[in-house]
ROFIGU-776832 format. One record per residue: residue number from 1; x, y, z of N, C-alpha, C, O in turn. Coordinates in steps of 0.001 Angstrom, whole numbers, plus 524288, in hexadecimal, padded with zeros to 5 digits. Each point is the difference from the previous one (the first is absolute). Layout:
BEGIN
ZADO     n      nx      ny      nz     cax     cay     caz      cx      cy      cz      ox      oy      oz
ZADO   NUM       X       Y       Z       X       Y       Z       X       Y       Z       X       Y       Z
...
//
This chain:
BEGIN
ZADO     n      nx      ny      nz     cax     cay     caz      cx      cy      cz      ox      oy      oz
ZADO     1   84293   833C6   80671   7FAD9   802F2   800BA   7FC86   7FE44   7FC95   80022   801CA   7FB8A
ZADO     2   7FBB8   7FA08   80602   7FCDB   7FD72   7FCC0   7FC3F   80330   7FD9D   7FDCC   80397   80252
ZADO     3   8012D   7FADB   7F7C2   7FC45   802C9   7FE47   7FAD4   7FCD9   7FDEC   7FF35   7FB43   7FFD7
ZADO     4   7FD71   8092D   7FE92   7FA35   7FF8E   7FFDD   7FDDD   80219   7FB7C   7FF44   804B8   7FF72
ZADO     5   7FFB3   7F7FB   7FD46   7FE84   8026C   7FB1C   7F87D   801C4   8010F   7FD45   7FCBC   8023D
ZADO     6   800E4   8072D   7FC60   7FA5F   8012B   80056   7FDE1   800AE   7FB75   80203   80304   7FCD8
ZADO     7   7F9E6   7FA80   80225   7FDBC   7FFAA   7FA53   7F9B8   8007A   80138   7FD15   7FC9B   801C2
ZADO     8   801DB   80834   7FCE3   7F979   802D8   80115   7FF1C   80545   7FBC9   802EB   803C4   800A7
ZADO     9   7FA1F   7FC64   7FC34   7FED5   8036E   7FD28   7FD6C   80456   8019C   7FE22   80309   7FCC5
ZADO    10   8017F   7FDB2   80801   7FE40   8051C   803F7   804E9   80343   8017F   80353   7FE5A   8030F
ZADO    11   7FCD6   8054D   7FB1E   80573   801F5   8028C   7FE1A   80383   80529   803D5   80287   80171
ZADO    12   7F8B8   7FE4C   80113   7FFBE   80106   804E4   801CB   7FAE9   803C6   802EF   80085   803C7
ZADO    13   7FB35   7FB61   7FADA   7FF81   7FA0A   802B4   805D7   7FFE5   7FFE8   80273   7FFFC   80423
ZADO    14   80031   7FFEF   7F6BF   805E7   7FE6D   7FFE2   80440   8038B   80354   80476   7FED1   80158
ZADO    15   7F881   80622   7FF8F   80404   803BC   8015B   7FFAB   80037   805DF   80364   80193   80307
ZADO    16   7F7CC   7FC86   7FE17   7FEA8   7FEBB   8073D   80354   7FB83   801AF   80248   7FFCF   8043A
ZADO    17   7FDD1   7FCF8   7F88B   801B8   7F96C   8004D   80627   800DF   7FFCF   80304   7FDBA   802FA
ZADO    18   7FE84   805D8   7F92B   80541   800AC   7FF79   8031D   80264   80572   80400   7FE31   801F7
ZADO    19   7F8E1   8067A   7FFDC   8033E   802E8   803EB   7FF58   7FC5D   80530   8036A   80051   80360
ZADO    20   7F7FE   7FC04   7FD63   7FF53   7FDDE   80559   80689   7FB7D   7FE8E   803C8   7FFDB   802F7
ZADO    21   7FBE6   7FE09   7F982   803B5   7FC96   7FF9C   8052C   80191   7FFE4   80316   7FC69   800D7
ZADO    22   7FE4F   806B5   7FE96   8038E   80360   7FFF2   80234   801E8   80512   804AA   80011   8012C
ZADO    23   7F6ED   801A9   80206   800A6   8020D   80588   801B9   7FACC   80325   8025A   8001E   80431
ZADO    24   7FC37   7FB9C   7F953   8010E   7FA52   802CD   80528   7FDFC   7FF3F   801C0   7FD03   80356
ZADO    25   80158   8045E   7F82D   804BB   8002A   7FEF8   800B9   7FBD6   7FBAE   803D1   7FD24   7FF66
ZADO    26   7F73E   8031C   7FD60   80091   7FDDA   7FBEA   800D8   802E3   7F9DA   7FCF4   80383   7FEC6
ZADO    27   806C6   7FB0B   7FDF3   800DA   80131   7FAA6   7FBD9   8001B   7FC97   7FEB5   7FB7E   7FEEE
ZADO    28   7FDE2   808B0   7FE48   7FBA2   7FE46   7FDDC   800B4   8022D   7F9A1   801E3   8041C   7FE5E
ZADO    29   7FBF1   7F7AE   7FF04   7FFED   80051   7FA07   7FAE3   80027   7FEFF   7FD94   7FC11   80159
ZADO    30   7FFA7   807DF   7FC5B   7FA57   800A5   7FD66   7FE84   7FE69   7FA83   802EE   801CF   7FCA5
ZADO    31   7F9BB   7FBA2   801E3   7FECE   7FEA7   7FB3D   7F912   80077   800E3   7FD8D   7FEAC   803EB
ZADO    32   7FFF0   80415   7F62B   7FAE1   801C4   80001   7FD00   7FC92   7FC1F   7FB35   80038   7FFAC
ZADO    33   80784   7FCD8   7FD9F   7FDCA   7FC42   7FD11   801C5   7F9D0   7FF3C   80439   7FF21   80221
ZADO    34   7F9CA   7FD01   7FBA6   801D6   7FBA3   7FE71   8051F   7FEFC   7FE59   803AE   7FE0A   80266
ZADO    35   7FBF1   803BA   7F8CD   805F4   800F8   7FD65   8035D   801C1   80370   8037C   7FD06   80176
ZADO    36   7FC37   807DA   80070   80445   801B1   8027F   801F5   7FE19   80588   8041E   8015F   80212
ZADO    37   7F866   7FB67   7FFDF   80122   7FCC2   8047E   802DF   7FB46   7FF2D   80324   7FE15   80318
ZADO    38   7FBC3   8006D   7F92D   80411   7FAB0   7FE25   804C6   8010F   7FCE7   80311   7FC59   7FF60
ZADO    39   7FE15   808B6   7FE5E   80371   803B2   80030   80312   80080   8048D   80432   7FDAC   80050
ZADO    40   7FA23   80527   80348   802B3   80156   804F3   8013F   7FB0A   8029A   8047A   8003C   801BE
ZADO    41   7F907   7FAD2   7FF51   8007B   7FBE8   80131   80543   7FDB7   7FDEE   8039D   7FF7A   80321
ZADO    42   7FD1F   7FEE1   7F6D7   8048C   80014   7FDD1   80565   80327   80119   80481   7FE5E   7FF9D
ZADO    43   7F9DD   8061B   801B7   8055C   80380   80098   8016A   7FF81   805B3   8047D   7FF39   8018A
ZADO    44   7F75A   80148   80182   802E3   80074   8057F   7FEC9   7FB30   8043A   80164   7FF73   80492
ZADO    45   7FC6F   7FE52   7F911   7FFE1   7F878   803B4   7FD8E   80343   8048D   803DF   80207   80202
ZADO    46   7F75F   7FFC6   80104   7FFCD   801B9   804E4   7FEE5   7FB4A   80390   7FDEF   7FBE5   7FE99
ZADO    47   80395   80533   805BB   7FE32   7FA7B   80408   7FB06   8013F   801F9   7FF0C   7FEEF   80498
ZADO    48   7FD0E   80389   7F821   7FAB3   7FEDE   801F0   7FC43   8048E   7FB50   801B3   803DA   7FDAD
ZADO    49   7F99F   7FA23   80242   7FE03   8021D   7FBF8   7FA44   80194   8021F   7FCFC   7FC72   8012E
ZADO    50   80153   8094E   7FF5E   7FAA4   801DF   80119   7FCE3   7FFA7   7FA19   80140   8030B   7FC7E
ZADO    51   7FAEF   7F94D   802D3   7FE80   8006C   7FB30   7F986   8004B   80056   7FD20   7FCEB   80251
ZADO    52   80175   80790   7FAC6   7F98A   8011D   7FE1A   7FE86   7FBDD   7FCFC   802AF   7FD63   7FCFB
ZADO    53   7F89B   8023D   80427   7FCDE   7FB41   7FC11   7FF90   80269   7FAAA   801C4   7FDDE   7FC11
ZADO    54   7FB96   80715   803F1   7FEA4   8026D   7FCC4   802DC   8048D   7FDCA   8006F   80494   80169
ZADO    55   801AD   7F849   7FA0A   80267   803B9   7FDCB   7FFBD   800D7   7FACE   7FE70   7FBF6   7FDEA
ZADO    56   80270   807BD   7FEAF   8004F   800A5   7FB0D   80543   7FCF0   7FCBC   80417   7FF05   80255
ZADO    57   7FB1C   7FFB8   7F82A   802F9   7FD19   7FCE5   8000C   7FA6C   80163   7FDE0   7FCCF   7FD1A
ZADO    58   80527   80162   80883   7FEE5   7FA90   8003E   7FE19   8015A   80651   8019D   8034B   8031D
ZADO    59   7FA0C   7F876   7FD50   7FDF7   80127   805C0   80389   7FB90   80467   802B4   7FC10   7FF6E
ZADO    60   7FBC0   806AB   8044E   804B1   7FE0B   80559   800F9   7F943   7FFD9   8045B   7FDFC   8004D
ZADO    61   7F6B2   7FF21   7FF2D   80024   7FA2E   80002   8044E   7FE86   7FC70   803C0   7FD4C   80153
ZADO    62   7FB4D   8051F   7F8F2   80337   7FD4C   7FC89   806CD   8012C   80155   80358   7FC90   7FFA8
ZADO    63   7FDCB   80971   80202   803BF   80251   8019E   802C2   7FC36   804BF   8046F   7FE3E   7FF63
ZADO    64   7F872   800B2   80568   8023B   7FAEF   803C6   80107   7FAB0   7FC9A   80301   7FC8F   80183
ZADO    65   7FA68   8033D   7FA2E   80065   7F9CA   7FDDA   806A2   7FFC9   7FDE6   8031B   7FCAA   8018A
ZADO    66   7FE24   8077E   7FACB   8024D   80192   7FDE7   8073A   7FE6B   80364   803B4   7FD0F   7FF23
ZADO    67   7FA9D   80796   8054D   80354   7FF42   803D4   801F6   7FC6B   802AA   804A4   7FFA1   80136
ZADO    68   7F7AC   7FD46   7FFF7   7FF2B   7FB5A   802F4   80415   7FBC2   7FBD6   80388   7FD56   801E3
ZADO    69   7FB86   802B4   7F9E9   8031C   7FB18   7FB51   80568   801F1   80028   80381   7FD2C   7FE53
ZADO    70   7FD74   80725   8036E   80644   801F7   80030   80206   7FE08   805D3   803A2   7FCE9   80098
ZADO    71   7F9D3   80516   802F7   8018F   800CA   8049F   7FB6B   7FD7E   803BC   7FC8E   802C3   801E7
ZADO    72   803C2   7F810   7FEE1   7FAB3   7FCDC   802C8   7FF73   8017C   8068E   7FC0D   7FED8   8027C
ZADO    73   80796   80354   7FF61   80017   800EA   805DA   8003C   805F2   80088   800C7   801CD   80464
ZADO    74   7FE92   801A8   7F73B   80035   80644   801DA   7FB97   800E4   801E3   7FC28   7FE8B   7FD82
ZADO    75   8032E   80439   807A5   7FB02   80094   8025A   7FD27   804EF   7FE2E   801A5   8044E   7FEA0
ZADO    76   7F985   7F9AA   801D2   7FC9B   804D9   7FDCA   7FB00   80018   8046C   7FDA5   7FCF2   802DF
ZADO    77   80261   8074B   7FC08   7FAA2   80369   80336   7FD68   802CA   7FE2E   8016B   80492   7FF85
ZADO    78   7F840   7F93D   7FE36   7FCBF   80152   7FC48   7FC17   803E6   802B8   7FD6A   7FF9F   8040A
ZADO    79   80338   8053A   7F75D   7FB5D   80455   80201   7FB20   7FFBC   7FCE8   8007A   80043   7FB39
ZADO    80   7FAB3   7FF3C   806DE   7FB11   7FF13   7FD8B   7FBCB   80380   8022B   7FED5   8012E   80483
ZADO    81   7FF30   80029   7F6C0   7FA89   80346   801CE   7FCBA   7FBEE   80056   7FC27   800F4   802B9
ZADO    82   80407   7FA5F   7FB43   7FC3B   7FBBE   7FE67   8003E   7FCE8   80415   803A0   7FCFA   800E7
ZADO    83   7F73C   803D8   802A1   7FFD2   7FDD9   80681   7FD69   7FB5B   7FFE5   7FFB3   7FD6F   8040E
ZADO    84   7FDD2   8009C   7F6D4   7FED0   7FA60   8004B   80505   7FBBF   80275   804B0   80101   7FF9D
ZADO    85   7F96A   7FAD9   8028F   8018C   7FAD5   801A0   80344   7FE01   7F9A6   804BA   7FFE2   7FF1E
ZADO    86   7F78F   7FEF8   7FDDC   80173   7FDAD   7FB98   8059B   8033E   7FCB3   8033A   7FDEA   7FD1B
ZADO    87   7FC6E   807FB   804A0   8040F   802B1   7FC42   804BE   7FF8C   803D1   80429   7FF96   7FDA0
ZADO    88   7FC3E   80063   80773   803B6   7FE05   802E3   80222   7FB52   800EB   80485   7FF34   80170
ZADO    89   7F777   7FCFD   7FD89   8023E   7FABA   7FDAE   802DA   7FEDB   7FE16   803BB   7FD46   80156
ZADO    90   7FAA3   805AD   7F894   803EF   7FFF3   7F9E2   805D3   80170   80101   80409   7FDCB   7FE98
ZADO    91   7FB09   80723   804A1   806D9   8022B   8012C   80292   7FCA7   8028D   8044F   7FEE0   7FE30
ZADO    92   7F9E0   7FE56   806FC   802C0   7FBB0   8009F   80053   7FC34   7FE36   80454   7FE1B   800E6
ZADO    93   7F86E   7FEAB   7FC10   801F5   7FC80   7FCEE   803E4   80106   7FCB2   8022E   7FC03   7FE6E
ZADO    94   7FFF8   80918   7FF78   80430   80176   7FC43   804BD   80066   8049C   8046C   80011   7FE1D
ZADO    95   7FB65   8001C   80586   8041D   7FF42   80329   7FFBC   8062C   802F0   80486   800EE   80157
ZADO    96   7F9C5   8014A   7FF66   7FF94   80508   80419   80108   7FE52   8052D   7FD93   7FC45   801D1
ZADO    97   805DC   8062B   800CE   8014F   7FEA5   80571   7FC74   80292   8049B   7FFAB   7FEEB   804AC
ZADO    98   7FE6B   803FB   7F8F2   7FC36   80415   80397   7FB4F   80340   7FCAC   7FF92   7FF77   7FB3E
ZADO    99   7FDC1   80331   80727   7FCF3   803A2   7FCDC   7FE26   803BF   803BC   7FF26   7FE92   80483
ZADO   100   8001C   8064A   7FA06   7FD96   80530   8016E   7FAFC   800F0   7FD0B   8006D   7FF70   7FB3F
ZADO   101   7FB43   801C6   80668   7FA3D   80088   7FDFC   80027   80721   800D5   800F3   80247   80420
ZADO   102   7FE1C   7FF9E   7F7DB   80108   80593   7FEE3   7F8C1   801A5   80266   7FC4D   7FCF9   7FF7B
ZADO   103   80369   8089C   80319   80328   80295   801FB   8035D   7FDA4   80659   7FE5C   7FDF6   80409
ZADO   104   806DD   803A5   7FA0B   80366   7FCA9   80548   8038E   80460   802CA   80060   8048A   7FE76
ZADO   105   801E8   7F988   80578   80206   8045E   8035C   80645   7FE3E   7FE2E   80122   7FB58   80067
ZADO   106   802B4   8083F   7FDB4   80387   8008E   7FF0E   80392   7FCF0   80368   8031E   7FCB9   7FE60
ZADO   107   7FBFD   804F8   807DD   802DE   7FC5B   80382   7FF4F   7FA0C   7FF67   803BD   7FD0A   7FF60
ZADO   108   7F7B3   80189   800D5   7FF21   7FAD7   7FEED   80398   7FD56   7FB43   80258   7FBCD   80003
ZADO   109   7FD56   80728   7FCF8   801F5   7FE1B   7FBEA   804B0   80073   8002A   8019E   7FC8F   7FD0E
ZADO   110   80246   805EB   804D7   80581   7FF34   801DA   7FFFA   7FC9F   80408   803C3   7FD03   7FFDD
ZADO   111   7F984   80268   8037F   800B0   7FAA9   8044D   80048   7FAA0   7FCFE   802F0   7FC4D   800E6
ZADO   112   7F7BE   80463   7F9C5   800C9   7FBBB   7FCD2   805BA   7FD60   7FCB2   80144   7FB6E   7FF34
ZADO   113   80118   80920   7FF88   804D3   7FFEA   7FE4F   803C2   7FF2D   8029C   80427   7FEC4   7FDEA
ZADO   114   7FB60   801AE   80701   80533   7FEB2   8037E   7FE5D   7FA32   8015F   80368   7FCAB   7FF58
ZADO   115   7F836   801E5   80250   7FFB7   7FA54   80071   801A9   7FD00   7FDA3   80308   7FC91   80177
ZADO   116   7FA83   80476   7F85A   80223   7FC59   7FB80   80531   80013   80062   801AF   7FBE9   801E2
ZADO   117   80213   807B7   7FCDE   80569   801B1   80079   80310   7FD2D   8056F   80438   7FDB0   8000A
ZADO   118   7F9EF   802D7   8023B   80107   7FD79   80675   8007F   7F9F9   7FF92   80363   7FDFC   802C2
ZADO   119   7F9BB   7FEF0   7FA32   7FF08   7FB82   80040   80368   7FDA4   7FA8F   800FD   7FB4F   7FF9F
ZADO   120   8002C   80781   7FD72   80436   7FFE2   7FA33   805FE   7FF4D   80337   80326   7FC5F   7FFE0
ZADO   121   7FCEC   80827   802B0   8062D   800CA   80293   801B7   7FBD3   803CA   7FCA9   7FE2B   802EE
ZADO   122   80928   7FFCD   7FD5F   8029A   7FDF6   80455   7FDF8   8012A   80507   7FE4D   8045F   8010F
ZADO   123   801CD   7F76A   80290   7FDD0   80229   805BE   80201   7FAE2   8034A   80020   7FB7F   7FE52
ZADO   124   80172   8064B   806DF   7FF1E   7FB08   80418   7FCF2   7FE01   800D3   7FC4C   802AA   80184
ZADO   125   802EE   7F81D   7FE36   7FB36   7FCAA   802BF   8022A   7FA9E   802EA   80405   7FDA1   7FED7
ZADO   126   7F8DB   80145   80498   7FFE0   7FCD9   803C1   7FF3E   7FBF8   7FC59   803D5   7FD23   7FF7E
ZADO   127   7F84C   801CD   7FDCC   7FDF2   7FADA   7FC7E   80414   7FD58   7FD1A   803FD   8028A   7FF1F
ZADO   128   7FBAD   7F827   7FF02   80432   7FE1A   7FE14   8011A   802A8   7FA08   7FBDA   801B2   7FE44
ZADO   129   8083D   7FF13   7FE67   80036   803B3   7FBAB   80071   7FB21   7FCAC   80285   8011A   7FC0E
ZADO   130   7FC1C   7FA43   803FF   7FF52   7FB41   7FC3B   7FAF8   7FCAB   801A0   7FEF2   7FD98   80408
ZADO   131   7FEBA   80314   7F7F0   7FA82   7FDB6   801B9   7FF75   7FB55   7FB92   80051   800B4   7FB41
ZADO   132   7FED0   7FA7B   8074D   7FFEA   7FB3E   7FAC6   7FC1E   7FB55   80064   80038   7FC58   8031D
ZADO   133   7FC75   8047B   7F960   7FD1B   7FA87   80123   7FEAA   7FE79   7FA59   7FD19   801F6   7FCB4
ZADO   134   80630   7F9AB   80358   80134   7FC3E   7FBC5   80209   802DE   7FC2C   8038F   802D1   80195
ZADO   135   7FB6E   7FD94   7F97A   80109   801DF   7FBE5   800B2   806A3   7FFD0   80328   8026D   7FD4D
ZADO   136   7F8C5   7FFCF   8068A   80001   80605   8008F   80411   80106   804A3   800D1   7FDA2   8041B
ZADO   137   801C9   80793   7F940   803A6   801F2   8044A   7FF6B   8043C   7FFC1   7FF20   80147   7FB72
ZADO   138   800E0   8033D   8084D   7FF52   80575   8017E   802FE   801CB   80368   7FF2E   7FF80   804B6
ZADO   139   80513   8030F   7F924   80339   8035F   8018C   8000F   804E7   800C5   80163   8030D   7FC8D
ZADO   140   7FCD4   7FEB9   808FF   7FCD5   80514   80166   805BF   802C6   8002E   7FF30   80440   7FDE5
ZADO   141   80577   7FB91   80357   803C7   80273   7FF4A   801D2   802AC   7FA79   801AC   80476   7FF54
ZADO   142   7FD74   7F739   7FCB2   800D4   8023B   7FB0E   7FB09   801E7   7FD4F   7FFC6   802FC   7FC3D
ZADO   143   7FD1E   7FB40   805CB   7F9BB   80131   7FDBC   7FFB0   7FDB0   7FA35   7FEEB   801C5   7FBAA
ZADO   144   802A5   7F927   80682   7FF07   7FB48   7F8DC   7FE33   7FD68   801E8   801F9   7FEFC   80444
ZADO   145   7F87B   7FD9E   7FA0B   7FE02   7FC3B   8003E   80062   7FAE7   7FA21   7FF06   8018D   7FB8E
ZADO   146   80218   7FA1D   80536   800CA   7FCED   7FB07   7FD20   7FBDF   800C6   7FFB6   7FECC   804A5
ZADO   147   7FDAF   7FE26   7F810   7FDB0   7FB0E   7FF96   80463   7FB81   7FCF4   800C5   80082   7FB48
ZADO   148   80129   7FC72   806D5   8038E   7FCCA   7FE22   805BA   802B7   7FDF6   80334   7FDDC   7FD20
ZADO   149   7FD11   805EF   80485   803A8   80286   7FECE   7FF87   80494   7FBFF   80391   802B7   7FE41
ZADO   150   7F6B3   7FD8B   80098   7FF48   803FE   7FAD6   7FDD7   80487   80468   7FD57   7FF65   803F6
ZADO   151   804DB   80531   7F9C1   7FEB0   80406   80434   7F9BC   802E4   7FD73   7FEC6   8009E   7FB64
ZADO   152   7FE96   8008A   808C4   7FA17   801DC   7FF70   80003   8053A   7FFB6   80222   802AA   80364
ZADO   153   7FB00   7FFC3   7F7B2   7FE09   80510   800FA   7FC32   8029C   80381   7FB76   8007D   7FE7B
ZADO   154   805CE   8010D   80592   7FC8A   8027B   80475   7FFEC   80381   80282   80364   80143   8032A
ZADO   155   7F7B7   80186   7FBA1   800AD   80586   801EA   80212   80033   805D1   8020E   7FC53   80254
ZADO   156   7FCF1   80924   7FFCA   80236   80021   8054D   7FCBA   7FDCA   80420   80131   7FDB0   8040B
ZADO   157   7F946   803E5   7F979   7FC63   7FCF0   804E8   7FEC9   7FBF8   7FE95   7FC29   7FE50   8025B
ZADO   158   8060F   7FE1C   7F979   7FE49   7FA3F   7FFE0   804D7   7FDBD   80457   7FF32   7FCEE   8039D
ZADO   159   80571   8053E   7FB16   8037F   7FE8A   801D1   7FF7D   7FF01   8068D   80030   7FC1E   802D4
ZADO   160   7FF03   809EB   7FE06   7FF22   80036   805C6   7FB0D   7FAD1   80347   8008F   7FD40   803E8
ZADO   161   7FB40   80347   7F892   7FCBE   7FCD4   80153   8011B   7FA09   7FF15   7FDC5   7FCEB   802F1
ZADO   162   8053E   80151   7F982   802A6   7FA6C   8010A   802F6   7FF07   802F0   80129   7FB85   8014E
ZADO   163   80058   807AD   8000F   80511   8016E   80541   7FE11   7FD45   80563   80159   7FC2F   80298
ZADO   164   7FAA1   807F0   7FDBE   7FBAC   800A5   8058F   7FF69   7FA1E   800A1   801DA   7FD21   80362
ZADO   165   7FAB6   801A3   7F7FE   7FD09   7FB0E   800B7   803B1   7FAD8   800BD   7FE1D   7FBF4   801C8
ZADO   166   80780   80470   7FCB0   8048F   7FADE   8003B   800EA   80084   8053E   800E1   7FC35   802D3
ZADO   167   7FEFA   8083A   7FEAE   80202   80145   8072C   7FC2F   7FDB9   802E6   800FA   7FE67   8046E
ZADO   168   7F9BE   80124   7F92F   7FB85   7FE2B   803F6   7FD3C   7FCB2   7FDB9   7FBC0   800FE   7FDFB
ZADO   169   806F7   7F991   80222   7FE60   7FB2F   7FD0A   7FB4E   7FE26   8049B   80034   800C8   804BE
ZADO   170   7FA9F   7FBEE   7F785   7FCDC   7FED4   80300   7FB6E   803CD   80272   7FBA4   7FEC3   8019A
ZADO   171   806DB   8065C   7FE26   7FB68   8031F   803A1   7FC7E   801D1   7FB8A   8013D   80018   7FB5A
ZADO   172   7F977   80192   80710   7FC4D   802D2   7FC61   7FFA0   8065F   800BC   7FFEB   801FA   80462
ZADO   173   7FFEE   80028   7F845   80036   8061B   7FF49   7FB7D   801D9   7FDF2   7FF39   7FFBE   7FB44
ZADO   174   7FD1F   8026F   80838   7FDB5   8043A   7FC2B   800B5   803A0   7FCF5   803C3   8027A   801AD
ZADO   175   7FA72   7FFA1   7FA07   7FFB6   80432   7FC53   802D4   803E8   8038C   804A5   80102   7FF47
ZADO   176   7F892   8012E   80489   80105   804E0   80216   80573   7FEDA   80310   8037A   8034D   8005F
ZADO   177   7FCC7   7F84A   8017B   805F0   7FF32   80300   803AB   800A5   7FC94   80359   80342   80122
ZADO   178   7FD28   7F9D0   7F997   803DF   800E1   7FC3A   7FFD6   80681   7FDBC   8045E   801D6   7FF32
ZADO   179   7F86D   800AA   8000D   80083   804C8   7FDA7   802BF   8044E   8042A   80212   80410   7FE78
ZADO   180   7FD8C   7FA27   807BE   8038F   802BD   802FE   80525   7FD92   801DB   80359   801DA   802EA
ZADO   181   7FC6C   7F979   7FA9F   805B1   7FE61   80237   803E8   80089   7FA6B   804C6   8007D   8004A
ZADO   182   7F89E   7FF5A   7FB4A   80314   7FFB9   7FB76   7FFCE   80774   7FE40   803F2   802AE   7FF63
ZADO   183   7F7A4   7FEDA   8003B   7FE56   8052F   7FD4C   80138   804A1   803F7   8014F   8044A   7FE43
ZADO   184   7FE28   7FAA1   80838   80048   80346   8021F   7FAF5   803F1   7FFF3   80066   804C6   8006D
ZADO   185   7FAA4   7F857   7FEF5   7FA8C   8023F   7FFA1   7FCC1   7FD8C   804D1   7FF18   7FB4F   80090
ZADO   186   7FFA8   807EC   8021A   7FB0A   7FE9B   8037F   7FA11   7FF40   7FDCF   7FC17   7FDAD   80191
ZADO   187   80531   8056B   7FA12   7FAD1   8017C   7FDE2   8004A   7FF63   7FA05   80322   802B8   7FD93
ZADO   188   7FA08   7FA25   80024   8016E   7FEB3   7F9A1   7FC0C   7FC79   7FCCC   7FD83   7FCAE   8026E
ZADO   189   801E0   803CE   7F8EE   7FE0E   7FB93   7FC77   8035B   7FA87   7FFCB   80460   7FF5D   7FE1A
ZADO   190   7F7FA   7FC82   804A7   801B9   7FBA7   80029   80117   7FD2B   7FA56   80247   7FBD6   7FF3B
ZADO   191   7FBA2   80755   7FD65   80156   7FCC1   7FA7A   806B1   8009D   7FE8C   802A5   7FCC7   7FD9A
ZADO   192   7FEF9   807DD   8046B   8062D   80060   7FE41   80189   7FA9C   802AB   803E7   7FDFC   7FE0B
ZADO   193   7FA27   7FFB6   80569   8039C   7FAD4   802FA   7FE29   7FD23   7FC8D   803BE   7FE32   7FD94
ZADO   194   7F5E3   7FF4F   7FFA7   7FEE7   7FE7E   7FD0E   8046D   7FF45   7FB72   8034F   7FC85   7FFB7
ZADO   195   7FBFB   806E7   7FD82   803CD   800ED   7FA75   80606   7FEB2   800EC   80268   7FDDC   7FC6E
ZADO   196   7FFE7   80346   807E2   804AD   7FEE0   8019B   80233   7F92C   80081   803C3   7FD8F   7FE45
ZADO   197   7F781   80124   80523   800D1   7F955   7FF6A   7FEBF   7FDC6   7FAC6   802E7   7FC7C   7FE76
ZADO   198   7F8F0   8051B   7FE51   7FEE9   7FE74   7FAC3   804BC   80007   7FD22   80169   7FC04   7FDB5
ZADO   199   800EA   807A2   80233   8059F   8012A   7FB63   80406   7FCCD   80485   802AC   7FD20   7FD39
ZADO   200   7FE9E   8023C   8072F   80552   7FD76   801B6   7FD3C   7F995   7FE04   80306   7FD16   7FDA9
ZADO   201   7F91A   80194   8030A   7FDFE   7F9CA   7FDC9   801DC   7FF07   7FACB   802B1   7FC46   7FE99
ZADO   202   7FBB6   8073C   7FED2   80188   7FFD6   7F9DA   806E1   7FEE6   7FF41   8021E   7FD7D   7FC7C
ZADO   203   8000C   804DF   8075E   80537   7FF6D   7FF0F   80359   7FB0E   80401   80430   7FDF5   7FECF
ZADO   204   7F9A6   80147   80488   8031A   7FBC9   80301   7FCA4   7FA7D   800C9   8015D   7FC3B   802A9
ZADO   205   7FA62   80445   7FAA0   7FD34   7FAD7   8012C   7FFB7   7FCDF   7FA1C   80011   8025A   7FBCE
ZADO   206   7FF9A   7F7BF   804C5   7FF79   7FE63   7FBC6   7FB7E   80012   7FCE0   80026   8002F   7FB33
ZADO   207   7FC37   7FFB1   80733   7FA4F   80127   7FDEF   7FE33   80479   803F5   7FF0D   7FE4A   80464
ZADO   208   80071   805D0   7FB1F   7FDE6   80486   80220   7FA3D   7FF32   8025A   7FEA8   801A4   80451
ZADO   209   7FD69   7FAF2   7F764   7FB48   7FFF4   80143   7FED4   7FA11   80349   7FC11   7FD3F   7FFBC
ZADO   210   808EA   801EB   8036F   7FF6D   7FB54   802CD   804C5   801DE   804CF   8039C   7FD18   80148
ZADO   211   7FBFA   8056F   7FFC6   8052D   80334   80345   80267   7FB9A   8042E   7FCB4   7FD68   80259
ZADO   212   8082B   801AD   7FEA0   801ED   7FC65   804F5   802D2   802F0   803AF   80052   7FECC   804A5
ZADO   213   8023E   805FF   7F8D6   802DB   8025B   80499   7FBF6   80371   80306   7FEDE   7FF65   804A3
ZADO   214   7FEE1   804BD   7F7B0   7FCE3   80438   802E5   7FAA2   7FE36   7FFED   7FD40   8018B   7FC5E
ZADO   215   800BE   7FB5B   80729   7F9E1   7FF23   80059   7FC1C   8045E   80175   8007A   80455   80207
ZADO   216   7FC44   7F961   7FC80   7FA82   803A2   80370   7FD90   7FE36   80440   7FDB3   7FBCF   8007E
ZADO   217   802F7   807EC   802EC   7FBCB   7FE58   803D8   7FC08   8021C   800EC   7FFDE   80443   80239
ZADO   218   7FAAC   7F866   7FBC8   7FB27   802F9   7FF53   7FDE4   802A0   80422   7FF34   7FDE0   8043D
ZADO   219   7FFFA   805E7   7FAFB   7FD3C   8047C   803F1   80483   80166   8034A   7FF2C   801A5   80471
ZADO   220   805F6   7FDD3   7F9A8   80378   80356   8043B   80359   802FA   7FCDA   7FFFA   804CF   7FFE8
ZADO   221   80414   7F737   7FC77   8042B   802E2   7FC46   8038A   7FB34   7FE47   7FE70   7FBDE   7FE1A
ZADO   222   806E3   805A6   80307   802A5   7FCC5   7FD3E   803E4   7FD12   80471   8008F   801C5   80470
ZADO   223   801CB   7F9EC   7F9D6   80473   7FD1B   80271   8026E   7FDB0   7FC8E   7FE29   7FDC4   7FC29
ZADO   224   807F1   802DB   80590   80451   7FD98   7FCA5   800CF   7FB4E   80312   800BD   7FF45   804B2
ZADO   225   7FED8   7FD16   7F67E   80069   7F934   800EA   80594   7FE17   7FF0A   8006C   7FDDC   7FBB7
ZADO   226   8035B   8024C   806B3   80500   7FEDB   7FE0C   80139   7F9E5   80038   7FF15   7FCA0   8034D
ZADO   227   8032C   80356   7F83B   8010C   7FA18   7FE4C   7FC4E   7FD0C   7FBC4   8017A   7FC6E   7FD23
ZADO   228   7F8CA   80607   8030D   7FC0A   7FD9C   7FD1E   80147   7FE7C   7F9E4   7FE0B   7FC75   7FD66
ZADO   229   80669   807DF   800E3   800B2   8001D   7F98E   802B2   7FD6B   7FEF1   8018B   7FFF0   7FB72
ZADO   230   8011D   7FB53   809A9   803DF   7FCFF   7FDB5   7FD1B   7FA79   8016D   80236   7FBCE   7FF34
ZADO   231   7F9CA   8047A   8027D   7FC76   7FB04   8029E   7FF93   7FD08   7FB6B   7FD9F   7FBD2   8000B
//
């Protein structure tokens, strides 16, 4: 049984989220502040964390940062009552795979959790298991990406985005297209894609300010250019 760590200082929210997740077949561990969340993470090593940003003791952003330092591929879905784009971007910059803004539908949260965990788990695919572009290799079966044999610390969504772009070289995608294909969102904040592209460039480009692999198509979105990094 996959286990979800739910971190929120509102007992009512935690109880509702727990009941919906358990009904969907997940084991649930609860924490109501930052230090307790970090202790629960160490003790239980959950498959996914639902993390509120506004926490006593240690805030959610710092909790996420510390968890990511130990497990870079740990899936994180952030809960936030902060609705501004800057707050959402900050959470995504720290590696959140998804976010839900309060007030939220518990059913929607469960669907987001299922979507993230489904992408982490193994599954049949008609696409090539091994994607190679010069020194960059992405193994979609084992979900391991390397550059010159050095493993890359990618989040769930970063890995999925990179694999999708590499499977479709030379094709320009709008941010809305990428939200649909990678996140499964037909409606969403396009800054989610922008932040993940920026984070990917920092990890796979020799010079993220002058990217060669993930090119910006002005007025459209992004395009993957194979072979450019070795030119």
